[in-house]
C-alpha positions in Angstrom: 92.0 -65.0 -27.4 91.2 -62.0 -29.5 93.6 -59.9 -27.4 96.3 -62.5 -28.0 95.9 -62.4 -31.7 95.5 -58.6 -32.0 98.6 -57.8 -29.9 96.6 -56.7 -26.8 93.8 -54.7 -28.5 90.2 -55.3 -27.5 87.3 -54.9 -29.9 85.1 -51.9 -29.6 82.6 -51.9 -32.5 79.5 -54.1 -32.3 80.3 -55.5 -35.7 83.8 -56.6 -34.6 82.4 -58.2 -31.5 79.8 -60.1 -33.5 82.5 -61.3 -36.0 84.6 -62.6 -33.0 81.6 -64.3 -31.3 80.6 -66.0 -34.5 84.1 -67.1 -35.2 84.6 -65.2 -38.5 87.4 -63.1 -37.2 89.4 -66.2 -36.3 88.6 -68.4 -39.2 88.3 -65.9 -42.1 90.8 -63.3 -41.1 93.4 -65.1 -39.0 93.1 -68.7 -40.5 92.4 -70.3 -37.1 89.6 -72.9 -37.7 87.4 -74.7 -35.2 88.1 -72.1 -32.5 84.6 -70.7 -32.4 82.0 -72.7 -34.2 78.2 -72.4 -34.7 76.8 -73.6 -31.5 74.6 -72.5 -28.6 77.0 -69.8 -27.5 76.7 -67.8 -30.7 73.3 -66.4 -29.7 75.2 -63.7 -27.9 76.3 -62.2 -31.2 72.8 -62.2 -32.6 71.2 -60.5 -29.6 71.7 -56.7 -28.9 71.7 -57.4 -25.2 74.4 -60.0 -25.7 76.5 -57.5 -27.6 76.0 -55.0 -24.8 76.9 -57.5 -22.1 80.0 -58.4 -24.1 81.0 -54.7 -24.3 80.5 -54.4 -20.5 82.7 -57.5 -20.0 85.4 -56.1 -22.3 85.4 -52.8 -20.5 86.0 -54.6 -17.2 88.9 -56.7 -18.5 90.6 -53.9 -20.5 93.0 -53.1 -17.6 94.6 -56.6 -17.8 97.5 -57.5 -20.2 95.9 -60.6 -21.8 98.9 -61.2 -24.0 101.0 -62.5 -21.1 99.1 -65.5 -19.8 101.1 -68.3 -18.2 98.4 -70.3 -16.5 94.9 -71.6 -17.0 93.0 -68.4 -16.2 89.7 -69.8 -17.4 89.6 -72.7 -14.9 88.1 -70.6 -12.1 85.6 -68.9 -14.5 84.4 -72.3 -15.7 84.0 -73.6 -12.2 82.0 -70.5 -11.4 79.7 -70.9 -14.4 79.0 -74.6 -14.3 77.0 -76.0 -11.3 79.2 -78.0 -8.9 76.7 -80.9 -8.9 76.8 -81.0 -12.8 80.7 -81.0 -12.7 80.6 -83.8 -10.1 78.1 -85.8 -12.1 80.4 -85.5 -15.1 83.3 -86.6 -13.0 85.1 -83.3 -13.5 88.0 -82.4 -11.3 90.2 -79.5 -12.1 93.9 -80.1 -11.6 95.9 -77.3 -10.0 98.3 -75.6 -12.4 101.3 -76.6 -10.2 100.4 -80.3 -10.3 99.9 -80.3 -14.1 103.3 -78.5 -14.5 104.9 -81.1 -12.2 103.5 -84.1 -14.1 104.4 -82.6 -17.5 107.9 -81.8 -16.3 108.4 -85.5 -15.3 107.2 -86.9 -18.6 107.8 -84.5 -21.5 111.6 -83.9 -21.2 112.2 -87.5 -22.3 110.4 -86.9 -25.6 109.7 -83.2 -26.1 108.6 -83.7 -29.7 106.2 -86.5 -28.8 102.4 -86.3 -28.6 100.3 -85.3 -25.6 96.6 -86.2 -25.3 94.4 -85.1 -22.5 91.2 -87.2 -22.9 89.3 -85.1 -20.3 90.9 -81.7 -20.9 88.4 -79.5 -19.1 89.5 -75.9 -19.5 93.0 -76.9 -20.7 95.3 -77.0 -17.7 97.4 -79.9 -18.9 97.3 -78.7 -22.5 98.7 -75.3 -21.4 101.4 -77.0 -19.3 102.4 -79.2 -22.2 102.5 -76.2 -24.6 104.6 -74.2 -22.3 107.0 -77.1 -21.7 107.3 -77.8 -25.4 108.0 -74.1 -26.1 110.8 -74.2 -23.5 112.3 -77.6 -24.3 112.3 -77.1 -28.0 113.5 -73.5 -28.1 117.0 -73.4 -29.5 116.7 -77.0 -30.9 114.3 -76.2 -33.7 113.0 -73.1 -35.5 110.1 -71.3 -33.8 107.9 -72.1 -36.8 108.6 -75.8 -36.3 107.8 -75.5 -32.6 104.4 -74.1 -33.6 103.8 -76.9 -36.1 104.9 -79.5 -33.5 102.5 -78.1 -30.9 99.5 -77.9 -33.3 100.2 -81.5 -34.5 101.0 -83.1 -31.1 99.1 -81.4 -28.3 95.4 -82.5 -28.3 92.6 -82.4 -25.9 89.0 -83.8 -25.7 86.1 -83.1 -23.4 82.4 -83.8 -23.3 81.3 -80.4 -22.0 80.9 -77.7 -24.8 81.8 -74.8 -22.4 84.9 -76.7 -21.3 85.9 -77.2 -24.9 85.5 -73.5 -25.7 87.6 -72.6 -22.7 90.3 -75.2 -23.5 90.5 -73.9 -27.1 91.0 -70.4 -25.6 93.6 -71.6 -23.1 95.4 -73.4 -26.0 95.7 -70.3 -28.1 96.7 -68.2 -25.2 99.4 -70.7 -24.3 100.8 -70.8 -27.8 101.0 -67.0 -27.7 101.1 -64.3 -30.4 104.8 -64.7 -31.2 104.4 -68.3 -32.3 100.9 -67.8 -33.9 102.2 -65.0 -36.1 104.7 -67.5 -37.6 102.1 -69.8 -39.0 101.8 -70.3 -42.7 98.3 -71.0 -43.9 95.4 -72.1 -41.7 95.6 -74.0 -38.5 92.9 -76.2 -36.8 92.4 -76.1 -33.1 
């Protein structure tokens, strides 16, 4: 998400990494609220080993262009991090991108400005599909700024698993993309 907002750059300083992990970079500097909040994931920013682990991860992903995401790339990561039995006990099933795209393509064209709610959004597969569809369907019919406002107002997801929520928020921002996010006026709430 940082790479999306920074135009592809990745953070290098420990201070910048801590500001990202604590959410300050998004809320205070970019006006994106509720993306990263004070929770049990912020320990990473307060632990020197957590910062070093983050730097190692950033070095590994630096060769990828994270500004051009067109699918739920975090789904596989989530499934690898959360125990399969826990996912099963929570009733979690991750929909393939192609199926989410197909379902959205059958429903959204009839009301492209309408609302979309995924009550068990997981890592955000349906949210990403809805955002991409809205961007495509509304392009040329309304100003880009209005498309962003429509997406923020009408595409909503809920989940019970905190890690899934964090990943869905990230997928949400990645799906909106830098071009639209740079058009925002004032703060937005994810």
